[in-house]
MARMIFI-358805 format. One record per residue (C-alpha): residue number from 1; x, y, z. Coordinates in steps of 0.25 Angstrom, whole numbers, m for minus. Layout:
  seq      u      v      w
  NUM      X      Y      Z
...
# end
This chain:
  seq      u      v      w
    1   m126    167     m8
    2   m133    177    m14
    3   m125    181    m25
    4   m123    167    m29
    5   m137    163    m28
    6   m140    175    m37
    7   m130    170    m47
    8   m135    157    m48
    9   m124    149    m41
   10   m128    134    m36
   11   m118    133    m26
   12   m109    141    m16
   13    m95    137     m9
   14    m91    142      4
   15    m74    139      4
   16    m69    149     17
   17    m56    146     20
   18    m52    138     32
   19    m66    138     37
   20    m81    137     36
   21    m86    148     45
   22    m96    153     33
   23   m101    138     31
   24   m114    140     39
   25   m119    154     35
   26   m113    150     19
   27   m124    137     18
   28   m135    146     25
   29   m135    154     14
   30   m131    146      2
   31   m143    139      6
   32   m153    153      8
   33   m148    155     m7
   34   m150    141    m11
   35   m135    137    m15
   36   m128    126    m13
   37   m119    128     m2
   38   m105    122     m2
   39    m97    124     11
   40    m81    122      9
   41    m68    127     14
   42    m54    132     10
   43    m46    125     18
   44    m32    129     22
   45    m26    116     20
   46    m10    113     25
   47      0    101     26
   48     m3     97     40
   49    m13    106     49
   50     m8    103     63
   51      6    111     58
   52      6    122     64
   53     22    127     66
   54     29    132     55
   55     43    137     56
   56     53    140     46
   57     50    141     31
   58     37    134     35
   59     23    139     31
   60      8    134     35
   61      5    131     19
   62    m10    132     18
   63    m18    128      5
   64    m32    130      4
   65    m39    119      0
   66    m55    120     m3
   67    m65    108      3
   68    m80    108     m1
   69    m92    102      8
   70    m98     91     m1
   71   m106     86      8
   72   m111     88     24
   73    m98     77     26
   74    m90     87     18
   75    m96     98     28
   76    m92     92     40
   77    m78     86     34
   78    m76    101     29
   79    m81    109     45
   80    m71     97     50
   81    m59    102     41
   82    m63    115     45
   83    m62    114     61
   84    m50    105     59
   85    m43    115     52
   86    m45    126     64
   87    m44    114     73
   88    m31    107     70
   89    m26    115     59
   90    m27    131     62
   91    m15    137     61
   92    m13    152     61
   93    m26    158     55
   94    m28    146     46
   95    m36    133     49
   96    m29    121     42
   97    m32    108     36
   98    m22     98     29
   99    m25     85     20
  100    m26     75     32
  101    m38     83     36
  102    m45     84     21
  103    m41     70     19
  104    m51     66     33
  105    m61     77     30
  106    m61     76     14
  107    m75     68     13
  108    m87     76      7
  109    m77     88      4
  110    m73     92    m11
  111    m60     99    m13
  112    m55    106    m24
  113    m40    112    m28
  114    m45    125    m20
  115    m38    140    m24
  116    m24    145    m26
  117    m21    143    m11
  118    m24    127    m12
  119    m14    115    m12
  120    m14    114    m26
  121    m12    126    m33
  122     m3    130    m21
  123      6    116    m27
  124      6    121    m41
  125     10    135    m36
  126     21    131    m28
  127     25    116    m33
  128     21    116    m46
  129     10    109    m55
  130     15     95    m54
  131     15     96    m37
  132      1    103    m39
  133     m5     91    m47
  134     m1     82    m35
  135     m8     89    m25
  136    m20     92    m34
  137    m21     76    m35
  138    m18     72    m20
  139    m31     82    m17
  140    m39     76    m30
  141    m36     62    m25
  142    m43     67    m11
  143    m55     70    m15
  144    m55     66    m29
  145    m70     69    m36
  146    m71     80    m25
  147    m59     86    m29
  148    m61    100    m39
  149    m50    108    m46
  150    m54    123    m42
  151    m52    133    m52
  152    m52    149    m48
  153    m50    161    m57
  154    m47    173    m49
  155    m36    179    m59
  156    m24    177    m47
  157    m11    179    m54
  158      4    175    m51
  159      1    168    m38
  160     10    171    m28
  161     20    175    m38
  162     21    162    m44
  163     17    164    m59
  164      4    157    m56
  165     m9    159    m57
  166    m23    155    m54
  167    m27    152    m68
  168    m13    142    m69
  169    m17    136    m57
  170    m30    133    m63
  171    m25    128    m75
  172    m15    118    m69
  173    m29    114    m61
  174    m37    113    m74
  175    m27    103    m80
  176    m27     94    m67
  177    m43     94    m69
  178    m42     89    m83
  179    m31     79    m81
  180    m38     73    m68
  181    m53     77    m70
  182    m56     83    m59
  183    m67     95    m60
  184    m63    110    m60
  185    m70    120    m53
  186    m71    134    m53
  187    m73    143    m39
  188    m71    156    m34
  189    m64    162    m22
  190    m75    170    m16
  191    m70    179     m6
  192    m81    190     m8
  193    m95    192    m15
  194    m91    204    m26
  195    m80    208    m35
  196    m81    222    m28
  197    m80    216    m14
  198    m65    214    m15
  199    m61    226     m7
  200    m72    223      3
  201    m65    210      5
  202    m52    214      3
  203    m57    224     16
  204    m63    212     24
  205    m50    204     22
  206    m41    215     28
  207    m50    216     41
  208    m48    201     42
  209    m35    201     41
  210    m32    216     49
  211    m27    221     37
  212    m28    234     27
  213    m31    235     14
  214    m19    241     11
  215    m11    228     16
  216     m6    219      4
  217    m13    207      0
  218     m8    192      0
  219    m16    187    m10
  220    m26    173    m10
  221    m15    163    m15
  222    m15    154     m2
  223     m3    164      5
  224     m6    176     14
  225      6    185     20
  226      6    189     35
  227      2    205     36
  228     m6    203     21
  229    m21    202     20
  230    m27    191     13
  231    m32    195     m1
  232    m35    193    m15
  233    m28    196    m29
  234    m39    202    m34
  235    m54    203    m34
  236    m59    192    m40
  237    m63    183    m26
  238    m78    187    m26
  239    m89    178    m29
  240    m90    177    m42
  241   m105    174    m51
  242   m105    163    m61
  243   m103    171    m73
  244    m91    176    m67
  245    m87    163    m64
  246    m91    157    m79
  247    m84    168    m85
  248    m69    166    m75
  249    m71    151    m79
  250    m77    152    m94
  251    m64    142    m98
  252    m67    131    m89
  253    m84    131    m85
  254    m81    117    m82
  255    m75    124    m69
  256    m89    131    m66
  257    m98    118    m70
  258    m89    109    m60
  259    m92    117    m48
  260   m105    111    m48
  261    m99     97    m47
  262    m97    103    m33
  263   m109    109    m30
  264   m117     95    m34
  265   m108     88    m25
  266   m110     97    m13
  267   m121     95     m3
  268   m123    107      4
  269   m120    104     20
  270   m130    105     29
  271   m124    115     42
  272   m134    116     50
  273   m133    109     62
  274   m143    103     76
  275   m134    109     88
  276   m125     97     92
  277   m120    101    108
  278   m107     94    114
  279   m112     82    124
  280   m114     88    138
  281   m110     78    148
  282   m121     76    160
  283   m116     73    174
  284   m120     60    182
  285   m136     59    184
  286   m141     66    173
  287   m146     60    161
  288   m150     71    152
  289   m146     85    149
  290   m159     92    151
  291   m159     85    165
  292   m144     91    168
  293   m148    106    164
  294   m160    104    173
  295   m153    101    183
  296   m142    110    181
  297   m152    122    177
  298   m160    120    192
  299   m148    120    199
  300   m144    132    195
  301   m158    138    196
  302   m157    135    211
  303   m143    142    212
  304   m148    155    204
  305   m161    155    209
  306   m163    148    221
  307   m178    144    223
  308   m185    142    209
  309   m199    148    208
  310   m208    141    198
  311   m207    152    188
  312   m191    148    189
  313   m195    133    188
  314   m203    136    174
  315   m192    145    167
  316   m182    135    169
  317   m190    122    166
  318   m195    130    153
  319   m179    132    149
  320   m176    119    152
  321   m187    113    144
  322   m184    121    132
  323   m170    119    133
  324   m171    105    134
  325   m183    105    123
  326   m173    112    115
  327   m161    102    117
  328   m152    112    123
  329   m148    107    138
  330   m134    102    133
  331   m132    116    127
  332   m136    123    141
  333   m127    111    150
  334   m115    114    142
  335   m115    130    141
  336   m119    129    157
  337   m106    119    158
  338    m96    128    153
  339   m102    141    159
  340   m101    134    173
  341    m87    129    169
  342    m84    142    167
  343    m88    149    179
  344    m81    138    187
  345    m69    142    180
  346    m70    155    186
  347    m73    161    171
  348    m82    172    168
  349    m95    167    161
  350   m104    178    155
  351   m120    180    162
  352   m126    177    149
  353   m130    185    137
  354   m140    184    126
  355   m153    175    128
  356   m146    165    136
  357   m150    175    148
  358   m164    172    147
  359   m162    155    151
  360   m163    154    166
  361   m158    139    163
  362   m146    145    158
  363   m145    154    171
  364   m148    142    180
  365   m135    135    172
  366   m127    147    174
  367   m124    150    159
  368   m131    165    161
  369   m129    173    174
  370   m142    180    171
  371   m156    177    177
  372   m166    176    165
  373   m178    175    176
  374   m173    189    183
  375   m172    196    170
  376   m185    191    163
  377   m176    184    153
  378   m183    175    142
  379   m177    161    138
  380   m184    161    125
  381   m175    171    120
  382   m164    160    123
  383   m172    147    119
  384   m185    148    113
  385   m193    134    114
  386   m200    139    101
  387   m189    140     94
  388   m176    131     99
  389   m161    136     95
  390   m149    135    102
  391   m148    145    112
  392   m136    154    111
  393   m129    155    125
  394   m119    167    125
  395   m109    166    134
  396    m96    174    139
  397    m85    171    146
  398    m72    180    150
  399    m61    181    140
  400    m50    174    149
  401    m60    162    154
  402    m68    158    142
  403    m55    149    136
  404    m57    141    149
  405    m70    138    146
  406    m69    134    131
  407    m59    125    136
  408    m67    121    144
  409    m78    116    134
  410    m67    111    125
  411    m62    102    136
  412    m76     97    141
  413    m83     96    126
  414    m70     92    117
  415    m64    101    108
  416    m71     94     96
  417    m86     96    103
  418    m82    114    104
  419    m82    122     91
  420    m76    138     89
  421    m86    145     85
  422    m82    159     77
  423    m91    172     76
  424    m91    181     65
  425    m93    196     67
  426    m98    204     55
  427    m93    217     51
  428   m104    230     56
  429   m103    243     50
  430    m93    251     58
  431    m84    239     61
  432    m84    236     44
  433    m81    250     42
  434    m70    253     52
  435    m65    239     48
  436    m65    243     33
  437    m59    257     37
  438    m47    251     44
  439    m44    240     34
  440    m45    254     22
  441    m35    262     32
  442    m46    272     34
  443    m41    282     44
  444    m50    277     57
  445    m55    291     59
  446    m62    290     45
  447    m69    278     47
  448    m75    282     62
  449    m79    294     53
  450    m88    282     44
  451    m91    274     57
  452    m97    284     66
  453   m106    289     55
  454   m114    275     55
  455   m125    275     63
  456   m127    264     72
  457   m135    252     68
  458   m133    252     53
  459   m124    243     42
  460   m117    251     31
  461   m125    244     21
  462   m139    251     27
  463   m132    264     26
  464   m125    264     13
  465   m136    257      5
  466   m147    267      1
  467   m159    259      3
  468   m154    253     16
  469   m151    267     22
  470   m163    274     17
  471   m172    262     24
  472   m163    263     38
  473   m162    277     38
  474   m177    277     42
  475   m175    273     56
  476   m163    280     58
  477   m162    292     68
  478   m155    305     65
  479   m142    302     69
  480   m141    289     61
  481   m145    296     49
  482   m134    307     50
  483   m124    295     51
  484   m130    288     41
  485   m129    299     30
  486   m115    301     35
  487   m111    287     33
  488   m119    287     20
  489   m110    299     16
  490    m98    294     18
  491    m99    281     11
  492   m102    289     m2
  493    m90    298      1
  494    m81    288     m7
  495    m65    287     m4
  496    m60    277      7
  497    m73    280     14
  498    m83    278      6
  499    m75    265      1
  500    m73    260     17
  501    m89    262     19
  502    m91    254      6
  503    m83    242     10
  504    m87    241     24
  505   m102    241     18
  506    m98    228     11
  507    m91    222     22
  508   m101    225     32
  509   m106    213     39
  510    m95    204     35
  511    m89    193     44
  512    m78    199     51
  513    m68    191     58
  514    m67    191     72
  515    m58    184     83
  516    m67    176     91
  517    m68    161     90
  518    m80    155     98
  519    m79    141    106
  520    m93    135    107
  521    m99    123    109
  522   m100    114     97
  523   m115    117     93
  524   m118    116     77
  525   m129    124     74
  526   m133    135     63
  527   m128    146     73
  528   m118    144     84
  529   m129    147     95
  530   m115    150    106
  531   m105    156     96
  532   m101    167    106
  533    m99    156    118
  534    m85    158    121
  535    m74    166    114
  536    m61    160    110
  537    m51    169    113
  538    m39    165    107
  539    m45    159     93
  540    m44    168     81
  541    m56    166     72
  542    m53    167     56
  543    m61    167     43
# end
C-alpha cells in the first residue's frame, strides 16, 4: 500500500487464489493510505463443484476466474461464493465453485477474462480460437457491461509447449474487444513487491510446499505437477509502478485508461460488523438472557462458595451489570453451555487462561476453574465498563474430545451459524533462518551456528540494520553484544551463509501457513474474539 500510495495510484485490488483471508487487513491498510480498496478473488472454477471422484484418465480440471466486488452486495456474494467453494466444492486443497453458483451470485460482481489459467485462454490453447470465442461470448452474456478483457504481459512464451505465447493470446483477445466492443484492461499479476524479491518469494513458495530450491518448478500456466513446487517462469511478477505499466502497454494505452472504469464503478465495501451471536434459546420460566444469566451465576456461586458474603455479592452484581450493559449475556450463556456439555460428556476442559480468569461470573458458570477472589484477579482486565469490547475467552479441550464439542456446537446452533477461523503464525528470527537454510540445503550444523549467535528478543532487521542496531545496542548486556557482533560478522561473510541471512531478513515476519483451522461461534467483528476457542484437528488450512 505504501508503494502504491507513493506512486500516486488511486486504487489497488487484492485477488488471492480461492480465498479472501486477506480482505480485512487489505481494506484497512488501503483506507489508511488513502487508496480505494477493490476486493476480489481468483476462483477455481470447475464444471461440477460436487464431483470429487475421478477415475481412469479423468482430471479435476480447474480454471481460474477473476471476480471483483462492485459494491456491498457484490462483496456479500463474493464472500458467499468463497465460502461455498470450501463448504461444497473443496477437493484436495482446492476450494472450487462452478458456473451454476456464479449465475446464482453474480449480482454486484465484475468479471474479466482473467489470466492464462482461465477458461477463455485455456480453450483457445486446447481447442482453438473459434471454440475460445464461443466460451468468451457465454461469459459476456452472463456479465454484460461488467465483463472486461484482461491483458497481462509477463513475457511468457511457448505455454506448455503449445507454441502459443501470452502475447499471442492477448492479440486474440484484443481482436474480440474490437469486434464486440468489450473494454480491455491492463493488469499485473503481483506476487511480490519488487523485482529483486523474486528469490525470497521462491524461498517462501518452497517453505509452503515443503520443497527445496533445487526442486524443478511447475510453471504458472494453470497446471501443477506432483512433487514440483509452484513457481514462475521469470521475475516479472512483482508489483509494478505506473511508469513501468505505461512502458509495457505503450502500444495500447486505452488498456491502462480503462482500469479507471472499474475504479470508478467500485464502491469500497464496509467490512466492519456489529457482533452477531447465534440465538441462545431460554428454558421455560425465563423471559430474558439477563435474567437467566443471573440465575445460573448465583446457582453456581452457591456451589462454589456456599454462603455468599456482602463483598462477593457486590462483585457478582457489578460483573453482571457490566455484562448486561455491554450486551453480552448471550455470549456468556453460549460459552457456559458448551463447556458444561463438554464436562457432561466426560471431556477434559481447561481451567481457563488469560484475562477471563478474572471474572467471578465465569467462575460461577463453570467456564473457568480459577477463583478470582482467592487470587485478587481483576475483572476490569477482562471486561472494562469504560471500554466495552467483546471479551476474549480462551478455552482448551483435550485433543481427542474436542471434536465431540465441535459437533455439539454445530448440532445445537446449526451448520450455518458456525464458522471456521484460521490463524496465522509469522516467521520469527530463528525460525526464518532455519527454514531458509533447509530449503537452500545448507547443512544443519552450519545453520545452528548462525541461530546460536542470535541474541534473544531481537529481530534480524534490528541486528543487520546499522542505525537500528546502534539504538538497540545501548540496552544490550555484554553477552548479547558479543552474540550480536558475531551474527553481524556472519551476515557480511558472503557465500551461502550470507545469502541465507539476507533472505531470512526479507522473509522475517512473513505469514507462515500453519495446520490449525479453528471452529468458533459466528461472531462478525474486526478481529476474532475467540480465534483460539477450538482446534479442528482434521482440517488442513491453505493460503
